[in-house]
C-alpha distance (Angstrom), angle and dihedral (degrees) to the residues before:
residue distance angle dihedral
M1 . . .
S2 3.81 . .
I3 3.81 127.4 .
L4 3.80 124.7 -138.9
S5 3.81 110.8 -156.1
Q6 3.80 126.4 -139.5
A7 3.82 92.0 -137.8
P8 3.83 110.5 53.0
K9 3.80 92.6 169.1
T10 3.80 91.9 64.2
A11 3.82 96.5 31.4
L12 3.81 92.2 58.9
N13 3.81 119.9 72.1
Q14 3.79 108.6 -116.4
D15 3.84 92.7 -153.6
Y16 3.80 96.1 64.4
T17 3.79 133.7 56.1
V18 3.77 117.8 -107.3
G19 3.80 89.0 -114.2
Q20 3.80 91.7 56.4
Q21 3.80 91.8 49.2
I22 3.80 95.3 49.3
A23 3.81 92.1 42.8
E24 3.82 91.7 51.3
T25 3.81 90.2 53.1
V26 3.80 91.2 51.3
V27 3.83 93.4 45.9
R28 3.81 93.4 49.9
H29 3.81 94.6 48.4
D30 3.81 101.8 34.5
G31 3.80 99.2 32.9
C32 3.80 91.7 -133.5
S33 3.81 128.6 139.7
Y34 3.79 121.5 -81.9
A35 3.81 90.4 -112.1
D36 3.81 90.4 55.6
G37 3.81 89.6 46.2
L38 3.80 90.5 53.3
A39 3.81 90.8 48.5
R40 3.80 88.8 51.6
A41 3.83 89.6 49.0
L42 3.81 90.3 55.6
E43 3.80 90.3 47.9
L44 3.80 90.5 51.9
L45 3.81 94.3 48.2
N46 3.78 88.5 53.3
L47 3.80 89.5 47.4
V48 3.82 92.4 56.4
K49 3.82 91.0 45.9
V50 3.80 99.5 -111.4
P51 3.83 105.4 169.7
S52 3.82 116.1 -123.4
A53 3.79 88.1 10.0
E54 3.81 95.8 -179.8
R55 3.82 91.1 55.5
R56 3.82 93.0 43.2
L57 3.79 88.8 53.4
K58 3.82 87.8 72.6
A59 3.81 95.3 43.9
Y60 3.80 125.4 105.6
P61 3.83 118.8 -126.6
H62 3.82 93.5 -108.0
E63 3.81 89.4 58.7
L64 3.80 92.2 61.7
S65 3.79 131.7 76.7
G66 3.79 121.0 -113.0
G67 3.79 91.7 -101.7
L68 3.82 92.9 51.0
R69 3.81 91.7 47.0
Q70 3.81 89.1 54.0
R71 3.80 90.3 50.4
V72 3.81 88.6 51.8
M73 3.81 88.9 52.1
I74 3.81 89.9 50.4
A75 3.82 89.5 50.6
M76 3.81 90.5 50.8
A77 3.81 91.8 47.6
L78 3.82 90.2 51.9
S79 3.80 95.0 43.9
C80 3.81 94.0 98.1
R81 3.82 95.5 41.9
P82 3.83 98.0 -113.6
S83 3.79 121.4 -159.4
L84 3.83 88.9 -149.3
L85 3.81 128.6 38.8
L86 3.81 120.1 -166.0
A87 3.81 106.7 -156.8
D88 3.81 109.3 -166.6
E89 3.81 105.7 -159.1
P90 3.83 91.7 -52.0
T91 3.81 94.7 174.6
T92 3.82 99.0 48.6
A93 3.83 98.0 105.7
L94 3.81 96.5 38.0
D95 3.79 128.7 97.6
A96 3.80 118.7 -113.5
T97 3.81 97.1 -96.6
V98 3.81 94.7 48.8
Q99 3.81 90.2 42.8
I100 3.81 91.0 59.1
Q101 3.81 90.9 47.8
V102 3.82 91.6 52.9
L103 3.82 92.3 47.2
V104 3.81 92.1 50.1
L105 3.81 89.8 48.2
L106 3.82 92.9 50.7
R107 3.81 92.1 49.6
K108 3.80 90.8 48.8
L109 3.82 93.5 48.5
Q110 3.81 91.6 45.5
R111 3.80 90.9 56.3
E112 3.81 95.9 42.0
M113 3.82 95.2 47.1
G114 3.82 97.5 38.2
M115 3.79 88.0 -125.7
S116 3.79 128.7 156.1
V117 3.81 116.7 -131.7
I118 3.79 129.1 -158.4
F119 3.80 104.6 -161.6
V120 3.82 115.5 -163.1
T121 3.81 112.7 -159.9
H122 3.80 143.3 145.8
D123 3.81 90.5 -153.3
L124 3.80 111.4 92.7
G125 3.80 89.6 -167.6
V126 3.79 89.4 61.6
A127 3.81 90.6 47.3
A128 3.80 90.1 52.4
Q129 3.81 91.1 53.3
I130 3.79 100.5 45.7
A131 3.81 110.7 22.1
D132 3.79 132.7 87.8
R133 3.81 92.4 -173.2
V134 3.77 129.2 18.1
A135 3.80 132.5 -155.6
V136 3.81 116.6 -162.7
M137 3.81 113.3 -150.3
Y138 3.79 130.6 -162.0
A139 3.81 124.7 178.7
G140 3.80 91.1 -8.0
R141 3.82 95.8 -52.8
I142 3.80 131.5 102.4
V143 3.81 105.0 -117.2
E144 3.81 98.2 174.4
A145 3.80 135.1 11.7
G146 3.76 138.5 170.4
D147 3.77 146.1 102.4
V148 3.81 108.6 -19.7
R149 3.81 93.5 -121.5
D150 3.81 93.2 48.7
V151 3.80 94.2 49.0
L152 3.81 96.6 44.5
M153 3.81 96.5 40.8
D154 3.81 96.9 39.4
P155 3.82 109.1 24.5
R156 3.81 114.3 -174.4
H157 3.81 105.7 -179.7
P158 3.83 116.4 77.5
Y159 3.81 90.9 -128.8
T160 3.81 92.6 54.3
R161 3.80 89.8 47.3
G162 3.79 90.4 49.0
M163 3.80 93.4 51.5
L164 3.79 92.5 49.9
A165 3.81 90.7 48.5
S166 3.83 92.0 49.1
T167 3.81 93.9 77.2
I168 3.78 136.5 86.3
H169 3.81 92.1 -133.8
G170 3.79 111.7 106.2
Q171 3.81 92.7 3.6
D172 3.81 124.9 126.6
R173 3.80 114.5 -104.1
G174 3.80 111.9 -104.9
R175 3.80 93.4 22.1
D176 3.81 119.6 119.1
I177 3.81 115.8 -112.6
E178 3.80 112.3 -110.5
A179 3.79 95.5 -122.7
I180 3.81 119.6 -173.5
P181 3.83 107.7 -101.8
G182 3.80 124.3 -128.2
S183 3.79 129.4 16.7
P184 3.82 135.4 -72.3
P185 3.83 114.0 -87.5
D186 3.79 125.5 -99.7
M187 3.81 103.2 -98.6
R188 3.81 89.4 -148.1
R189 3.80 91.6 60.0
L190 3.78 109.4 31.5
P191 3.82 116.4 178.1
A192 3.80 119.6 -106.1
G193 3.78 94.7 -113.9
C194 3.77 132.6 36.5
A195 3.81 108.6 -19.6
F196 3.80 90.4 -141.9
A197 3.81 94.3 53.0
P198 3.86 96.0 95.8
R199 3.82 89.1 59.1
C200 3.82 98.7 37.0
R201 3.80 121.0 98.8
W202 3.82 91.2 -156.8
A203 3.84 95.5 52.4
D204 3.81 120.4 118.5
T205 3.81 136.9 170.0
E206 3.81 91.9 -70.2
C207 3.80 91.1 57.2
R208 3.80 92.4 49.3
A209 3.81 94.9 46.5
A210 3.81 102.8 53.7
M211 3.79 141.8 14.7
P212 3.82 110.2 -101.5
P213 3.81 112.1 -114.7
Q214 3.78 119.9 -120.0
T215 3.80 110.1 -97.5
E216 3.80 131.8 -174.7
P217 3.83 109.2 -138.7
S218 3.82 90.2 177.5
P219 3.82 136.0 3.1
G220 3.78 110.4 -66.5
R221 3.81 93.1 5.8
T222 3.82 121.3 107.0
I223 3.80 132.1 179.5
R224 3.81 139.5 175.8
C225 3.80 106.2 -149.1
F226 3.80 131.6 109.2
K227 3.80 91.8 -151.4
A228 3.79 97.9 47.3
A229 3.83 97.2 38.6
G230 3.77 114.6 126.3
G231 3.79 92.4 22.6
A232 3.80 95.9 -67.4
S233 3.80 115.0 167.5
L234 3.80 119.5 -122.2
Q235 3.79 112.2 -140.8
């Protein structure tokens, strides 16, 4: 497994060229010569569509734009041919145009390399573009999971519904956004029951007393909610 960081500027060493950093990764994992590692670095920069790859190989991280630094990080993550890539909010610091380019690149590489990708994001729009399945987490637990279209078009858990309502997209102009009330829980002192109960308008004593079990309302769809278990509709 390889990890793709959300902050390429700090993840890359500013004292070495990007070629040196990728080559070192290849040498350490493959046991090849430095020359072969550098050749592999050039191949990877071309793979992730870095323009003028041979010249960029000799560049230092601070000489590159944010989008190019993220492509370098993708190249480094792919250098050892992982079967699983963990992408930790890799588009957070990028502008919208570059973000789309990185997402398209990751989808293309995932298909070409037969690689699985776990994409961590707080942006449901990004999840809709890149994911096949989505798992919604709250307080460190998966509260709802399923096919990305099913979860985003028919959310069952109150937290998922709250996130989708807390956006300007699809909302009437002049209407207040239905933001989720309250604050996230202290992870050091989680409540005994459902962690979302203090912020949920449907919560009752049952929700506050015990953690809801994971149920499967339909094949491939899971949820942790007493009120929405069995496919019940929250009104």
